[in-house]
N, C-alpha and C positions, 0 to 999 in steps of 0.2 A: 245740513243733510246734503249728501252728494246727489246731483242731478245727472241724468243720462240723456244725452242729445238724441234726437231722432236719427242722427247719422251714425249713432253707435248703439244699436239695440243690444240688449243683454244676450248672453250666450257665447258660443264659440265664435268670437268676432272674426278671427282669421279664416275659419272655415266658411262662415257666412259670406264674407267678402269674396272669397274664391268662387263660391257658388254663384253669387250675383254676377261676377265677371264672366263666368262660363255661360250662364244663361243669356246674358246680353250679347255676347260675342256670337253665340250660335244663332240667336234670334235674328241678328242683323245679317249674318251670313246667309240665312235662308231668304230674308226679305230682299237681299241685294239682287236676286233674280227677277225682281218685279219689272224693271224696265224692259228686260229681254222678253219676258212672257207677254207683256202688254203689246210689244212690237209684233210678236209672233201671232197674236190673236187676230191681227189685221181687221179690226173693227173699231167703232167709235167708243169713247169713254163711257157712255151711258150703258151700252151693251156689256162692256167689260165689268163695270161696277155691279150691274144687276146680277149677272151670272156668277161673278166672284162671290158676291154676298150670299146668294141663294145656296151655292155649293158649300160655302163656309158654314152657314147656319146648319145645313144638313149634317155635315161631317162632325162638327163639334157637338151637335145635339145627340148624335148616336153615341159619341164618347161619354156624354153626360148620362145618358140612359144606362150605359154599361156600368158606370161608376155608381149610379143610384141602386142598381140591382145588387152590386157588391156591398154597398154601404148606404142603407136607406136614409141615414142622417147626414150624408155628405154635404147637403146644401142647407142644413138647419141653421137658422139665424141669419141668412143672407138678407141684407137690407135692400128693399126694392128700389127706392129713389136713387141711391148712389149707383146701384147696378144699372138702372135705365140710363142715368146720366153718362156713365162711363161708356156704355154700349153706343149711345148716340154720338158721343165725341169720337170714338173709334171709327164709326161709320162715316162721319163727315170728313175726318182727316183722310181716310182711304179714298173716298169719292173725289175729294179735291185734288189729291195727288194723281190719281188716274187721269182725270181731265187735264191736269197740267202737263202730263206726259204726252197727251195727244195734241196740245195747243202750243207748246214751246219746246225747244230742243231739250233733250234729257239732261244735258249738262247744266242748263239754266235752272231747271226744276230742282236738280239735286243740290246745287250750290245754295239756292234760296232755302231749301229744306234744312240745310246745315245750321240755320239759325235757331232750330228747335231747342238746343241746349240752353240758349240764352233765355228763351221763354220759360223753360222748365225751372231754371234758377230763379227767375223773376216770380213766377207763380208760387214756387215753394216758399220763397221769402214772404210773400204777401199772405198766403193762405195757411201755411204751416209754421211760419216763423223759423223756417229751416234754412240756415245759411250754408251755402255750398262751401266746401273747403277751398282755401286759396289755391291749392294745387289744381283743383278741378276748374276754377275760373281761368287760371293760366293755361291749362290744357285746352279749354274751349277756344281761347284766343289763338293759340298756336295751331290747333287743328283747323280752324277756319282759314288761317293763312294757307295751310296745305290744300284746302278745298278750292280756294281762289286760284292757286297755282294750277290745279287740275283743269279748271274750266276757263282759264285766262284767254284761250284762243277762240271761245265761242260765245262770250257774254253778249256780244252785239247782235245776235241772231234771234233773239227771243220775241215772243208775242206778249203784249202787255197783260191780256186776260189770263194767259197761262202762267205768267210770272206771279200775278196776283193770287191765283189759286194755289200755287206752290207756297207762297207766304202764308196764306190762310191755313194750309195743311200744317205748316211748321208751328203756328200759334196753337192750333187745336191739339197737336201731338204734345206740346208742352203742358197744356191744360189736362189732358187725359192721363198722362203719366203722373202728374202731381195728384190728381184725384185718386188714382190707384195707390199712390204712396200714403194718402190720407186714410184710406180704408184697407189696411193690409189683410184683413180677414175676408174681404170680398172675393167671391169665387171667380177666378180668372176665366175658367172655361165658360161659365154662364155669360160673362161679359162679352167674350168673343162671339159666342153663338148669337147673342142679342145684337151685336154689331152687324153680323151678316144679315140678320133679318131686317134691320133698319136700312141697310144698303139696298137690299132688294126692293123694299117698299118705297123708298124715296126715289129710286131711279126708274122704277117700272113705267110710270107715265111717259117718260122720255125715251125709253128703250124700244127696240124692235127685236126681241129675244129669239124669235123663231126664223130669222132670215139669214143666219150665219152659215158658213161652210163647215164641213165636218172637221177640218183641221182647227178651225177657230174653237169649236166646242171641246176638242181634245186639250188644247192649251188652257182654255178656261177651266176645265175640270182639274187639271194639274194645279192651277193657281188657287182655285177655290176649295178643293178637297184636301190638298196637301200643304202647299207653300204658305198661304196666308194664315190658315188656322195654326199651323205649327209655329210660325214666326211670331204671331200675336200672343199666343199662349206663353212662349218662352220669355218674351220681353215683359209681359204682364206679370208673370211670376217673379221675374228679376227685380221688380219694384219692391218686393218684400225684403230684399237684401241690400239694395243700393239706392241712394237718393235719385230722384227723378232726373236731376241735371246730369248725373253721371251715366244713367241709362241712356239718355238721349245723346250723350257724347258719343256713344258707340255707333249711333246712326250715321255719323260722319264716314264710317268705313264704307258705306254704300257708295259714296262719291268715287271711291277708288275701285271697288269691286264691280259695280254695275257695268262700266265700260269694258272691263276685262271679259265678262261673260258675253257681252255683245260681240266683242272681237272674236272670241273662240267659236261662237255659234254662227255669226253672220259675216265674219271676215272684215269687220271694220277695225282697222288697226289703230289703237290709241297712240297719241303723240307722246313725246318725251316728257311733257309737263304732267301727264297723267301718272307716270311712274314716279316722277320726282315728288309731286304732291302726295301721292299715295304712300310713299315711304315716310314722309313727314307725319302724315295722319297716323299710320300704324305705330311709328316710333313714339309719338305722343301718347297714344293709348297704352302702350306697354309701360312707359315710364310712369304714367298716372296710376296704373294698376299696381305696379310694384311699390310706389309710394303709399298707396292705400293699404296694401298688405303690411308694410312696415309700421304705419301709423296705428293700425288695429292691434299689432303686437305690443306697441309701446303703451297703448291706452289701458291695457288690462294686464 
């Protein structure tokens, strides 16, 4: 009897793969504004995490209510424990990363975050018995070289606590993407709304949410109402079409894009290594995606 790998779900494989690539790329494109928005908020990580979580919970909950009015059975069969676990992991990874951005140079945080594909591949192997394709493992290795090139000039400037938080975020991202892969029927919008609620609840005791400037609230609203909900939903839905390791591989794009947005908005000009490493990352992702499309055509 022929078996079908988790990496090759039945259906229009070529179309599914293209959909997954598009969702992951768009999600990371949106999330790449994270470092810039955190900088523009001009407050500490606890305040950013609280308001981002609260705004995100409100925005996605409104979308859920609209969907339920259109289709009352939209959330039928949602499993509570996996939903809560996924939401909690999303919240912890976001809080850890925001704090890392405030405690260590963004370049340090991003290069450490680039290890998330390794953890995704590891957790997928342990929990799902899902072996990442060799092309993805090679792409991870090559892309990490690109990331190292990007940040090669600033790795010595970090703070140990911030670096540790960035590593923690990478581990948790690998875990939550794998969990989403394990439960493809889990409602992604509900998971993101729950993540926002957890973020607000966990950070409220350490935040001072009513002491910020008007401009801080403006950027927090953009982050919490638009940027983070959209990015999380896009990447979460992408796990229905791509393995967790491949989804997290796209996160390496943030290493290249984040400094570009800061340059355009704040005038901090990236050095030549940013462009060199960024080119390597993008080229690696393009080649990996093209190989994935070719393999899905050959498999069916």
